[in-house]
N, C-alpha and C positions, 0 to 999 in steps of 0.2 A: 517576410512574415516573422522572422525572429528578431527583427530590428527594434520592436517595441520594448521588450525586456530581455536583456541578455542573461538574466538570472534564472530564467526558466530552463528546465532540461527534462529529458525523457528518462524514465526508469522502466524496466521491463517487469510486468506483473505476470506470474504464471499461475493458471488455475486449471486443474485437471490436465496438466501437461501442455496446455495451449498458452503460448506467450503473447502478450499484447503490450504495446507501448502506452504509457500514461504520462502526461505532462504534469510537472510539479515545479515547485521552487523551494529554496532552502528555508523560507519562513513559514511555509504552509504546515499546518498540523498534520500529523500522521493520520488522525481521524478523517480529515478532509481527503487525503490521498486514498484512504480505504473506501470512502464513498465514491470517489471517481473510479476506482478499480471495480467496485460492484456495478456501477453504471456501465463500464466498458464491457463487462461480461453479461450484462442484462440480468443481473440477479436482483429480483424484486421482493422475494419472500424470504423470511428468516435472516434478513440482513444483519440483525443484531447478533447473530451467532457466528459471524465471520470476523476474521482478524488477518493482519498482515504479519508474515514471518520472514526472517532472513533465510537464505538457502541452508544455513546450518540448523534451522528449526527453532531459532530464538524468537519468541513473541515480541513484536514491536509495541512499545507503550504508545497508545493512541493520543496521549496528552502531550507528547514531545513534539518539537518541530522536526521537520524532515532533516534539517542539518544536525540537530542534537541527537537524532536517532541514528546518525551515521550513514544516511542514505545519500548516495552520490549518483552521477549520471551512469556509472558502470553497474549500478546495483540491479540485481535480479531478486525480486521479492515474491514470496509465495502467498497466494490468497487461498485460505482454507478455513474450515470451521474451527473455532477455538475449542480447546479442551473443556469439557464440562467439569466444573468443580464438584467433588463428591459431597454429599450431605453429612450431617453429624452422625 
């Protein structure tokens, strides 16, 4: 099953303490990985409020590629609501 593309790998996404593996590749956008993670956890409402974070709590830029964001097969990412920006 992994013979088609050797560039794909699994990362672990953690949401509310529950880890799930999600398959990605280095050229995929972080935004696409976020959508896959939301689907894996069956989150259908308020999807625009979620983001992926490193275990250190750093927000991952959704416009970067998985590779450019530093995501590797050993990565554990956190799926959680993004911080709401304060108004003026």
